[in-house]
C-alpha positions in Angstrom: 115.1 245.5 -38.5 115.0 243.4 -36.0 115.2 239.6 -36.3 111.7 239.0 -35.1 110.2 241.2 -38.0 112.1 239.7 -40.6 111.2 236.0 -39.0 107.6 237.1 -39.3 107.9 238.6 -42.8 109.5 235.6 -44.2 106.8 233.6 -42.4 104.2 235.0 -44.1 106.1 234.9 -47.6 106.4 231.3 -47.0 102.7 230.8 -46.3 101.8 233.0 -49.3 104.0 230.8 -51.5 106.0 233.8 -52.5 109.2 232.4 -51.3 110.5 228.6 -50.2 112.7 228.3 -46.9 115.1 225.0 -47.2 116.3 224.0 -43.8 120.2 223.8 -44.1 120.0 225.3 -47.6 118.4 228.6 -47.6 115.7 231.1 -48.9 114.7 231.0 -51.9 112.4 232.4 -54.9 109.1 230.0 -55.1 109.2 228.8 -58.3 105.7 229.1 -60.0 103.9 225.6 -60.6 101.3 226.9 -63.1 98.2 225.3 -61.5 95.1 227.6 -62.2 94.0 227.6 -58.7 97.1 229.7 -57.7 96.6 232.3 -60.3 92.6 232.5 -59.5 93.6 232.4 -55.7 96.6 235.0 -55.7 94.2 238.0 -54.9 93.2 236.2 -51.5 93.5 238.1 -48.4 93.6 236.1 -45.3 92.8 239.1 -42.8 89.9 239.7 -44.8 86.9 238.5 -43.0 84.7 238.6 -46.0 87.1 236.6 -48.1 87.7 234.4 -45.4 84.0 233.5 -45.6 83.7 233.2 -49.2 86.4 230.9 -48.7 84.5 228.9 -46.1 81.3 228.9 -48.8 83.6 227.3 -51.2 85.4 224.9 -49.1 82.0 223.7 -47.4 80.7 223.3 -51.1 84.0 221.4 -52.4 84.2 219.3 -49.2 80.7 218.2 -49.0 81.1 217.0 -52.6 84.7 215.6 -52.2 83.1 213.5 -49.3 80.1 212.1 -50.8 82.2 210.8 -53.8 84.6 209.5 -51.5 82.1 207.5 -50.1 81.1 206.1 -53.4 84.6 205.4 -54.9 87.1 205.1 -51.8 89.8 202.5 -52.4 90.5 200.3 -49.2 94.0 201.7 -49.6 92.4 205.4 -49.8 90.3 204.2 -46.7 93.2 203.3 -44.7 95.1 207.0 -45.8 91.9 208.5 -44.4 91.7 206.3 -41.5 95.2 207.1 -40.3 94.9 210.7 -40.9 92.1 211.1 -39.1 93.7 209.1 -36.0 97.0 211.4 -36.4 94.4 214.6 -35.7 93.2 213.0 -32.9 96.6 211.6 -31.5 97.9 215.3 -31.9 94.8 216.7 -30.3 95.5 215.0 -27.6 98.2 215.9 -27.1 97.6 219.7 -27.6 100.3 219.9 -30.3 98.5 222.3 -32.9 101.3 222.1 -35.1 101.4 218.2 -35.6 96.9 218.8 -35.2 97.5 221.2 -38.8 99.7 219.0 -40.6 97.7 215.8 -39.9 94.3 218.0 -40.7 95.7 219.2 -43.9 96.2 215.1 -44.4 92.6 214.0 -43.7 91.4 216.7 -45.8 93.9 216.1 -48.9 92.9 212.4 -48.1 89.5 212.7 -48.6 89.9 215.1 -52.1 91.9 212.1 -53.2 89.6 209.3 -52.3 87.2 211.2 -54.3 88.9 210.0 -57.8 88.3 213.0 -59.3 91.1 215.4 -59.8 89.6 218.9 -59.8 88.2 218.5 -56.8 91.1 216.8 -55.2 93.1 220.3 -56.4 90.3 222.1 -55.2 90.4 221.0 -51.9 94.2 221.3 -51.7 94.0 225.4 -53.0 90.9 225.8 -50.1 93.8 224.3 -47.7 96.4 226.1 -48.5 94.4 229.7 -48.1 93.1 228.1 -44.9 97.3 227.8 -44.1 97.5 231.4 -45.0 94.4 232.3 -42.8 96.2 230.2 -39.8 99.5 231.6 -40.0 97.9 235.5 -40.7 95.5 235.9 -39.0 95.8 233.2 -35.9 99.2 232.0 -35.4 99.4 229.9 -32.7 95.6 229.2 -32.6 94.0 226.4 -33.4 90.5 227.2 -35.2 88.3 225.7 -32.0 88.5 222.7 -30.4 91.0 220.2 -32.0 89.5 217.4 -30.1 86.1 218.2 -31.3 87.3 218.6 -35.1 89.3 215.2 -34.8 86.3 213.4 -33.4 84.5 214.9 -36.3 87.2 213.3 -38.8 87.1 210.5 -37.1 83.2 209.9 -37.7 83.8 211.1 -41.4 86.5 208.5 -42.2 83.8 206.1 -40.4 80.9 207.1 -42.6 83.2 207.6 -45.9 84.7 203.8 -44.8 81.2 202.5 -45.1 80.1 204.2 -48.4 77.6 206.2 -46.7 77.3 209.2 -48.8 74.5 211.2 -46.9 76.1 210.3 -43.6 79.5 211.5 -44.8 78.2 214.8 -46.3 76.5 215.9 -43.5 79.1 215.0 -41.1 81.6 217.4 -43.3 79.1 220.0 -43.8 79.0 220.0 -39.6 82.8 219.8 -39.4 83.6 222.9 -42.0 80.5 225.2 -40.4 81.8 224.9 -36.7 85.5 225.3 -38.2 84.4 228.3 -40.0 82.3 230.1 -37.2 85.5 229.1 -34.6 88.0 230.8 -37.0 85.8 233.6 -37.6 85.0 234.3 -33.7 88.9 234.3 -33.4 89.5 236.7 -35.9 86.8 239.0 -34.7 88.5 238.9 -31.0 91.8 239.6 -32.3 90.4 242.4 -34.9 87.7 243.8 -32.0 89.0 242.5 -28.2 87.0 243.4 -25.3 
């Protein structure tokens, strides 16, 4: 096998959580963390459009709820972390740095989950972010799911609504954000599967 094939296989196995790549140390079989979400989501197929639709449907429900709860419950420290993560997405989008944007995007959504102050919703947001990362790595390698600049603006607006305690605005903005992301992901996947 060529190195390219092996490298891609390792990237996919890492995204699926089956192996752990440790720079300077090697590649190891990943330790199971025992989390319930990993067992229930272990059969997710990131190239299956129906399952990607279902993932976004679940993500929409979970993240609208967490943004509403975050607007009710976020502490000043959590608001600060949320604003910083949103700003990092904006900075990365301005530089057109897709990897930095993806990391900051996960931090932002994770910060919303933490600010909701409910470990089950926070874990659900984390789980769905992991599934979306699989879609990114396997189906959308090297491509962001749509305009990073628009997504970053949405992050900043969501952070402002949460900081202001505006539950309805936070929920509405999060719904728009998830819907836009879902639509753009599906368009890109269809384009790759059925190029013109």
